C-alpha positions, -999 to 999 in steps of 0.1 A, spaced: 91 585 350 55 575 352 29 592 334 21 627 344 -12 631 361 -37 655 345 -39 686 369 -75 690 385 -81 726 396 -109 718 418 -87 691 435 -60 718 441 -88 743 451 -105 717 478 -69 711 493 -60 746 496 -92 755 514 -89 725 537 -57 706 550 -79 677 564 -99 674 533 -110 639 523 -94 644 489 -59 640 502 -61 604 494 -72 612 459 -41 634 456 -17 609 467 -33 582 446 -29 606 418 6 615 421 25 589 442 34 569 413 51 598 396 68 608 427 81 573 431 92 571 396 111 604 400 129 591 432 141 558 414 153 577 385 169 606 403 179 595 437 177 559 439 198 557 471 173 576 492 144 564 510 117 573 486 89 570 513 104 595 538 113 619 510 76 618 497 61 623 530 80 654 536 72 664 503 36 659 508 39 678 542 53 707 526 27 709 496 -1 709 524 16 740 539 21 754 504 -13 751 488 -32 777 504 -10 803 485 -4 786 455 -20 796 423 -22 774 393 -12 796 365 5 773 339 12 801 313 30 818 339 43 794 366 43 761 347 24 731 355 17 717 387 36 684 383 67 706 377 60 726 409 54 691 429 86 676 414 106 708 422 96 705 459 103 668 458 139 677 442 147 699 471 137 674 499 155 648 483 188 671 479 184 680 515 181 646 526 212 633 504 234 663 518 223 651 552 233 616 548 266 627 533 273 651 561 264 620 587 289 598 567 315 628 571 310 628 606 314 592 611 346 593 591 359 621 612 350 601 644 368 571 631 399 589 623 401 607 655 402 570 672 430 561 650 408 533 630 424 518 603 410 528 566 383 505 554 405 489 527 431 479 550 412 465 581 408 426 580 415 427 542 388 450 534 364 434 560 357 455 589 346 435 623 325 450 647 308 436 678 274 449 672 273 442 634 254 411 622 274 381 623 304 405 635 311 413 601 304 444 577 315 450 541 321 481 520 290 502 516 273 482 546 300 492 570 295 529 558 258 527 560 262 508 594 283 541 607 258 565 593 230 550 611 248 550 643 258 587 638 220 593 628 207 577 662 237 595 682 228 630 668 192 625 675 198 616 714 225 646 714 199 671 702 173 659 728 194 662 754 176 691 776 211 696 796 224 712 768 217 749 759 194 753 730 219 777 711 247 750 716 226 724 699 215 746 672 249 759 664 265 722 664 235 711 643 242 738 615 280 736 614 283 699 619 252 684 605 242 707 578 279 719 569 273 757 572 304 777 574 313 787 609 316 826 602 280 825 588 266 807 620 285 829 643 270 859 625 235 842 627 236 838 666 256 870 672 286 852 686 323 851 680 337 826 655 358 812 681 326 805 702 314 784 673 348 763 672 344 759 712 309 745 706 320 722 680 349 709 702 330 703 733 301 686 714 319 661 691 336 641 723 298 639 735 286 628 702 315 602 702 308 587 736 272 584 726 284 563 694 305 542 713 277 533 738 257 522 708 285 504 695 290 485 727 254 479 734 245 469 696 217 492 699 210 499 663 
């Protein structure tokens, strides 16, 4: 990993007192190389820029209550990479769940497994030059699902609770019983929401496939 920056207590204090402080650029310059190195070593498959941006937002919100006491709480760089790691794990889980959703929808349509289709090559009308292979096919489907999920979650004709239940069960992978308890509804109601929403998601994905709108 890149060289660990020396902790500046005055920098942390200034940023804690003013979230719009001009020294934020100094903070980013100081810590971004370390964060990028951490992402390359631990999570090379993720978009480091997105995860780092989410981490900086979280740090901005946390600094007013943060107290730098290294002998009790450890060094600041460990605190920062801890937040970065949690954000990366959440993003990794999200992508894995989206890949699982894509696989589930493909199975529901009766599509052939990737290794059997076209001798390991999967043809799609909306893919570049009509052919996508291996990991590229999976990445393409995950992208479609991500766009479709965003459209579905922005559909104001769907009740907010319905959207949140679907998001927590299908995307976040939470247990249906836990989600039912959180919303004060029956487990059967959670299953019904999933069964209603999955076809709507599939419809959006199918439309994106036909339009090539990725």
